[in-house]
C-alpha positions in Angstrom: 143.5 9.6 169.3 143.2 8.5 165.3 146.9 9.6 163.3 147.6 12.1 161.8 149.3 10.9 158.8 149.8 8.0 157.2 153.7 7.7 158.3 152.6 7.6 162.3 149.8 5.2 161.4 152.2 2.4 159.7 154.3 3.0 162.9 151.6 2.7 165.1 150.6 -0.9 163.4 154.5 -1.9 163.5 154.0 -1.5 167.2 151.2 -3.4 167.7 152.5 -6.2 165.3 155.8 -6.5 167.9 153.3 -5.4 170.9 151.0 -8.7 169.8 154.0 -10.9 169.0 154.0 -11.2 165.2 157.2 -9.2 164.9 160.2 -9.3 166.7 160.5 -5.7 169.0 164.3 -6.0 167.5 163.3 -5.0 164.2 161.3 -1.8 165.0 163.0 1.4 164.5 162.5 5.1 165.5 159.1 6.0 166.4 157.6 2.4 166.3 159.8 1.3 168.8 158.9 4.7 171.0 155.2 3.8 170.7 155.6 0.2 171.5 157.1 0.9 174.7 155.2 4.0 175.6 151.7 3.2 174.7 149.0 0.4 175.6 148.0 -2.1 172.8 144.3 -0.7 173.2 146.0 2.8 172.2 148.3 1.6 169.5 144.8 -0.2 168.0 142.8 3.2 168.3 146.1 5.1 167.0 146.3 2.3 164.2 142.5 1.8 162.8 141.1 4.1 160.3 141.6 4.8 156.6 144.7 6.3 155.4 142.9 8.4 152.5 143.3 11.8 152.8 145.8 11.9 155.1 149.2 13.4 154.5 152.5 11.4 154.3 154.0 13.3 157.3 152.8 16.2 159.8 155.7 18.6 160.7 
């Protein structure tokens, strides 16, 4: 399932980086921290991939 907004996509990318060890998990905040805890690496990849062109900044 792809992200529906730019903010979701960025949060998923940050969580994926922490999951892979690129950034420390302690640097994550808010949604990205929740995503890192609750989603698998494959789910994060699916959520973070794709173009941000045409997506809204935030969803409700």
